[in-house]
C-alpha positions as CSV (number, residue, x, y, z in Angstrom):
1,M,-18.6,-14.5,13.9
2,K,-18.8,-11.0,15.4
3,V,-15.5,-11.7,17.3
4,I,-13.8,-12.6,14.0
5,N,-15.3,-9.5,12.4
6,K,-13.8,-7.2,15.1
7,S,-10.5,-9.0,15.2
8,T,-10.0,-8.7,11.4
9,Q,-10.9,-5.0,11.7
10,I,-8.5,-4.3,14.5
11,I,-5.6,-6.2,12.8
12,E,-6.3,-4.2,9.6
13,I,-6.0,-0.9,11.5
14,I,-2.8,-2.0,13.4
15,A,-1.1,-3.2,10.1
16,S,-2.1,0.1,8.4
17,V,-0.7,2.2,11.2
18,A,2.4,0.0,11.4
19,A,3.1,0.6,7.7
20,L,2.7,4.4,8.2
21,V,5.1,4.3,11.2
22,L,7.7,2.3,9.2
23,F,8.0,5.2,6.7
24,F,9.8,7.1,9.5
25,M,12.5,4.4,9.7
26,T,15.5,3.7,7.5
27,F,14.4,3.1,3.9
28,A,17.9,3.3,2.3
29,T,21.5,3.7,3.1
30,V,23.9,5.7,0.9
31,S,27.6,4.9,1.2
32,S,30.4,7.3,0.3
33,T,33.0,6.0,-2.1
34,T,35.5,8.5,-0.9
35,T,35.1,8.8,2.9
36,G,33.4,5.4,3.6
37,E,30.7,7.2,5.7
38,T,27.1,6.3,5.3
39,I,23.8,8.3,5.4
40,S,20.6,6.7,6.4
41,L,17.5,8.0,4.6
42,T,14.0,7.5,6.0
43,G,10.9,7.0,3.9
44,S,9.5,10.3,5.0
45,Q,12.7,12.1,4.0
46,M,12.6,10.6,0.6
47,A,8.9,11.4,0.2
48,W,8.9,15.0,1.5
49,K,12.4,16.3,0.5
50,G,13.8,16.2,4.0
51,D,17.2,17.6,5.1
52,V,20.1,15.2,5.2
53,E,23.4,15.8,7.0
54,V,26.0,14.8,4.4
55,A,29.0,15.9,6.5
56,E,29.6,17.3,9.9
57,G,27.7,20.6,10.1
58,V,26.7,20.4,6.4
59,T,23.1,19.6,5.5
60,T,21.3,19.6,2.1
61,E,17.8,19.0,0.9
62,L,17.2,15.5,-0.5
63,A,15.4,15.2,-3.8
64,R,11.9,13.9,-3.6
65,S,11.2,10.3,-4.7
66,T,7.8,10.6,-6.3
67,D,7.2,6.9,-6.1
68,V,7.9,6.8,-2.3
69,W,5.8,9.9,-1.9
70,F,2.9,8.3,-3.8
71,C,3.1,5.2,-1.6
72,F,3.2,7.3,1.5
73,I,0.0,9.1,0.5
74,L,-1.8,5.8,-0.3
75,T,-0.7,4.3,3.0
76,L,-1.9,7.4,4.9
77,I,-5.3,7.3,3.1
78,G,-5.5,3.5,3.7
79,A,-4.8,3.9,7.5
80,L,-7.3,6.8,7.7
81,F,-10.0,4.8,6.0
82,S,-9.2,1.7,8.1
83,A,-9.8,3.8,11.3
84,L,-13.0,5.2,9.9
85,T,-14.5,1.7,9.3
86,F,-15.7,1.9,12.9
87,K,-17.9,4.9,12.1
88,F,-18.6,4.5,8.4
89,K,-19.4,1.1,6.8
90,G,-18.7,2.3,3.3
91,M,-15.0,2.6,4.2
92,R,-14.8,-1.2,4.4
93,Y,-14.5,-1.2,0.6
94,A,-12.0,1.7,0.2
95,A,-9.5,0.8,3.0
96,P,-8.3,-2.6,1.7
97,A,-8.2,-1.2,-1.9
98,F,-5.8,1.6,-1.0
99,S,-3.7,-0.8,1.2
100,L,-3.5,-3.4,-1.6
101,F,-2.5,-0.9,-4.2
102,A,0.1,0.7,-2.0
103,G,1.4,-2.8,-1.0
104,I,1.8,-3.9,-4.7
105,Y,3.5,-0.6,-5.5
106,M,5.9,-1.0,-2.5
107,L,6.6,-4.6,-3.6
108,V,7.7,-3.2,-7.0
109,I,10.0,-0.7,-5.2
110,A,11.4,-3.3,-2.9
111,C,12.2,-5.8,-5.7
112,S,13.8,-3.1,-7.9
113,N,17.3,-1.6,-8.0
114,P,17.4,1.2,-5.3
115,T,19.0,3.6,-7.7
116,K,15.6,3.8,-9.6
117,F,13.7,5.1,-6.6
118,V,16.3,6.8,-4.4
119,D,17.2,10.1,-6.0
120,I,20.5,11.4,-4.4
121,H,21.6,13.8,-7.1
122,T,21.5,16.7,-4.6
123,I,24.2,15.1,-2.5
124,D,26.4,13.9,-5.4
125,N,28.7,16.8,-4.9
126,Y,29.7,15.5,-1.5
127,G,31.2,12.3,-2.8
128,F,28.2,10.0,-2.9
129,T,27.5,7.9,-5.9
130,W,24.5,6.1,-7.4
131,G,26.1,2.6,-7.1
132,S,26.4,2.7,-3.3
133,I,22.7,2.6,-2.3
134,T,21.1,-0.3,-0.4
135,Y,17.6,-0.7,1.0
136,G,16.9,-0.7,4.7
137,F,14.5,-3.2,6.5
138,A,11.7,-0.7,6.5
139,V,11.0,-1.0,2.8
140,W,10.1,-4.7,3.2
141,G,8.4,-3.9,6.5
142,V,6.0,-1.4,4.9
143,T,5.3,-3.8,2.0
144,I,4.4,-6.7,4.3
145,A,2.4,-4.5,6.7
146,L,0.4,-3.1,3.7
147,I,-0.4,-6.6,2.3
148,V,-1.4,-7.8,5.7
149,A,-3.7,-4.8,6.1
150,A,-5.2,-5.5,2.7
151,V,-5.8,-9.2,3.4
152,F,-7.4,-8.5,6.8
153,G,-9.4,-5.6,5.3
154,I,-10.9,-7.9,2.7
155,A,-11.6,-10.5,5.4
156,H,-13.3,-7.9,7.5
157,L,-15.4,-6.8,4.5
158,L,-16.5,-10.4,3.7
159,V,-17.3,-11.3,7.3
160,S,-19.2,-8.1,8.1
161,D,-21.2,-8.5,4.9
162,K,-22.1,-12.1,5.8
163,I,-23.3,-10.9,9.3
164,E,-25.4,-8.2,7.7
165,V,-27.0,-10.8,5.3
166,K,-27.8,-13.2,8.1
167,E,-29.3,-10.4,10.3
168,G,-31.1,-8.7,7.4
169,K,-34.7,-9.2,6.6
170,G,-35.7,-10.6,3.2
171,K,-33.6,-12.5,0.7
172,R,-30.1,-10.9,0.5
173,Y,-26.9,-12.1,-1.0
174,T,-23.3,-11.9,0.2
175,I,-20.6,-10.4,-2.0
176,P,-19.3,-13.7,-3.4
177,Q,-22.9,-14.8,-4.1
178,R,-23.6,-11.5,-5.9
179,V,-20.4,-11.9,-8.0
180,V,-21.5,-15.5,-9.0
181,R,-25.1,-14.3,-9.8
182,F,-23.7,-11.5,-12.0
183,F,-21.6,-13.9,-14.1
184,K,-24.6,-16.3,-14.4
185,D,-26.9,-13.5,-15.5
186,Y,-24.2,-12.3,-17.9
187,K,-23.8,-15.8,-19.4
188,S,-27.5,-16.2,-19.9
189,E,-27.8,-12.8,-21.5
190,V,-24.9,-13.5,-23.9
191,K,-26.7,-16.7,-25.0
192,K,-29.7,-14.7,-26.0
193,I,-27.7,-12.7,-28.5
194,V,-28.4,-13.6,-32.2
195,W,-25.2,-13.3,-34.1
196,P,-25.5,-12.5,-37.8
197,S,-24.3,-15.2,-40.2
198,A,-21.6,-14.6,-42.8
199,K,-24.1,-14.6,-45.6
200,S,-26.3,-11.8,-44.1
């Protein structure tokens, strides 16, 4: 059980860091309708308004994509919390939550039209148009890595909780057992409620 616990924890960290690294790879490709040239945009450029070379010797600052920036921050926090699970047990709850939220957000971005999330109005003057944007492999890579990190983070949380309950003294419950008990107690309390009749 302890081997499974460590394995899930390590896989969660690797997936979180992989998602972060993929932000520095090609997120989108913008094609020129006039020259036929293409510009590759990384996730970090889109998140932090990086400089883009639009022509030989000509660079311009890319407009920030707030959605990609938000996902980058969530991924960074998730990776940091995943690494801190070795030192702080409380991070086992936060790490998969951040990874899952970022993964769902990235899934929305990956399934949407690139023009909604790739803001290239700063390079429109150089012959680039909105209709010529395509996503790179890194968008799906980040999405998959974040979902894997979230799944293994939840597995790590449940396995480590079960180990603590087994090794702990006294009667303790695992997380799934506590959830079941909560709903049973809730149901029994609702049954005690005396509802007023229509006449009263």
